[in-house]
N, C-alpha and C positions, 0 to 999 in steps of 0.2 A: 687743625687740618685733618686730624684723624689718621694720619699715616703712621705706620709702625716701622721703626728702623729695621733693616735687614741685617741679621747677624750672620757673619761668615766665619766659620771655624777654619783657621789657617792650617793648623796641624794638631793632631791628637798626640799626647805624650803622657806616659804614666807618671813622669816626674813633675813635681810642682815647680821645678826650677827651669821650666821650658817656656820662654816667651818674655823674659824680663827686658826692660829698657827698650820697648818696642817703638819703632819709628817707621813712618810710611810716606810715600809720595806717589803721584799719578803722572803718567806720561801716555797720552793717547788712550789706547785700550789696555795699557799695562798698569796694574796696581802692584807696586813694590812694597815689601815689608822687610825690615831688618830687626833682629832681636837677638838676645843673649841666651845661649843654652848652657846653663850653669853646670849641669851634670857632666858635660863634655868640655866645658871651658872654651866654647867656640862661638863665633859670630855666624848666625844663620841668615840667609837671604831667601825670600820666597817671592815669586812673581806670579800674579794671578791674571789670567785672561778670561774671556767669556766662558770657555769650557775646559781650560787646561790650567795646570799649576806646576811650576817648576821650583825645585829647592836645591840650594847649594850651600856649602860651608866655606867661608872665606879663607880660613887657614886650616884646611883639613889635615895637612901633613906635619903639623907641629904639635908639640906637647905644651905650648904656651896657653895661658889662660887669657883669652882675648874676647872682646865684644861688649863689655860693659859701656854704658853711656854712649850708645851708638846713635848716629844721626844720618838719615838717608835722604838723598836728593838726586833727581834725574837732571841731566843736562844733555840736550839734543837727543833724548831717548836713551841715554846711557846712564845706568845707576852707579852711584858712588856713595861711599859710607865713611864717616869719621868715627873713631872708636878708641877705647882705652885698652892698652896691653897691661894687664895687671901683673903679669910675671916680671916685666921689666920697668913698670911705671912710665910707659911711653904713650905718646899720642901717635896714632896711626891713621892712614888714609888708604882706602882700597877702591879701585875702579875696575869695572868689568870690561874685559877686552873681547867679549864675544864667546869665549869658551871657559876662561878661568878669571881669577881676580889678580890684578897687579897690585901688590901691597908695598907700601913704603912707610918709613918712620918719618913723621913730621917734626917731632920734638922728642929728643932722648934725655932731656934734663941737663945736658951739658956735662962738664967734667965731674961735677959733684953728683951726677945721676939723681937729681931731684925728681920727685914724683910729679908728673905733669899729665894732662890729658883727660881728667875726669870732667863730666858735664859738657861733653862736646856738642857743638851746634854747627852744622854744615850748611853753607849757603853760597850760591854762585853770584859773584859780582858781574860776570858776563859768562857766556857759554863756555869759555876756555879758562876762566879764572875762578877756581874754587877758593873759598875762604873758610877757615875753621876758628870759631871762638871756643875757648876752653879755660879750665881752671888750673892755675899753677899752685900746687899744694905748698911748695917751698916758701913762696912769698905771700900767699893768700890773695893773689890778684888775678883779674881776668886778662887773658892774652888773646891775641889775634894772629893767626898765620894766614898769609896770602900767597898764592902760587905766582911766582914771577916767571912770565912766559919768556923773558929775555935770557935769564940765567938757568931756567929749568930747575929752580930751587924754591924752597919755602922761605919767605921773609917773615920773621916773627918779632913781635914786640908787645909790650904791656899796653893795655887800653887805659888811657889816662882817666882817672877818677878823682872825685873830690875827697874820697876816703880810701885810704890804703889799708890792706889787711882784712882777712875774713870776708872777702868780697869776690864774687864770681861763681858761686855755686848756683845750681838750678837755672842755668842760662839758656837763652834762645836769642838768635839774631837773624836779620833778614835785610837784603838790599833792595832798593827801589831805584830804577833808572840807571843802575851801574855807578852811581856817585854817592847817593845818600844811603845811610844804614842806621838801623836801630838795634840796640843791644839791651836785653833785659836780664837782670841778675838778682840774686839775693845777697843782702848785706847782713852778715851774722854779727850781732853785737854782744853775744854772750856764748857760753859753751853748752853743748848738748848735755842732757836731753831737754833742758828747759830754756834753750836758746831762743832769742827773738830774732826774726829775720825780716828785714825791710826790703821792699821792692825798689830796685834802682833801674832807671832808664837812662841809657847813654845814647845821645843823638849825635850822629856824625853827618855833617853837612857837605862833606867833600874836602874840607880843610881842617875844621876844628871839631873837637868833642865837647858836648855839653852834658853835664851830669844833673839829672833830675831824679825825683823819687817820691814814694808814697808808702804807707804801711802795707804789710803783707809782702809776699815775694817768693814763696817756695814753688818749685815746679812750674816755672813760667813758660809761656808760649807766645811768641810775637809774630804778627803778620801785618803787612801794610794794606790799608784800604785804598789809598791813592798816594800821590807824591808827597803829601803833607800830613797824612793822618795814619797812625798805626794803633793797633789794639793789642793789649797784653792781658791774657788770662793768667791767673795765678791762684795759688792756695793761700788763704789767710788763716794761719794757725792761731788759735786763741792764746792769749798770754795771761789770762786770769780766769777763774771759774765763772765769773759773771759774763764772759764773752763767749761767742760761738765761733767755731771754725767753719769757714765757708769758702766757696769759690768766688773770686772777684774778677772783674774785667775793667781794665784801666784804658782810657783813651787819651792819647797824646797828640796834640796839634802842633806840628813843627813849622807852620806857616808864619 
């Protein structure tokens, strides 16, 4: 087509640690971006309109290291972000109230204070029901937190998989129609730095989870095309010198 992508510089910073774990979403004329500012250990949100840009830090008054593995999504025009609190090993959720961010702990690891909340993925089941898929370091499994509108609390549980352990990194998830959901993860079958990771796709039909999979699976991104078809892009890291590392796209038909 001959079109050149327009590159927008969100923010200039002298530090190389400004902008990690970037996530973005669009609502009307608002383009929202969330990312980690490692030099300050904070989560940064920027919103871009036609001729203006606003910037805020989600937890500016704490000394905690927060913001890694962030995931941004708008619901009814309101931005919300899931992210990892590295200081406490917690999963957190922040929602903008019009002037500041309302922050809450979604999972604190329980009595044993296990590390939870890396590789977060935020998606709304409906306009008032956010859900967060995330990795539980203690058991090596993917978990899902769903906001319960009746109790005003988060319901959390492990996502059933065919293989337990070392499963749930590099995740992404999305809902379609408020009932069906797709979850993409990486299954690690050996240890870094030579570990092999397989792409796993978990399909939820409203009642049951089905575990599917294929080779590759780092840095996954999942989106639904329609009620039955979803696409997952992912990084296929070579496992031998004869292979090439490349980006793949997997199509799953749930019909």
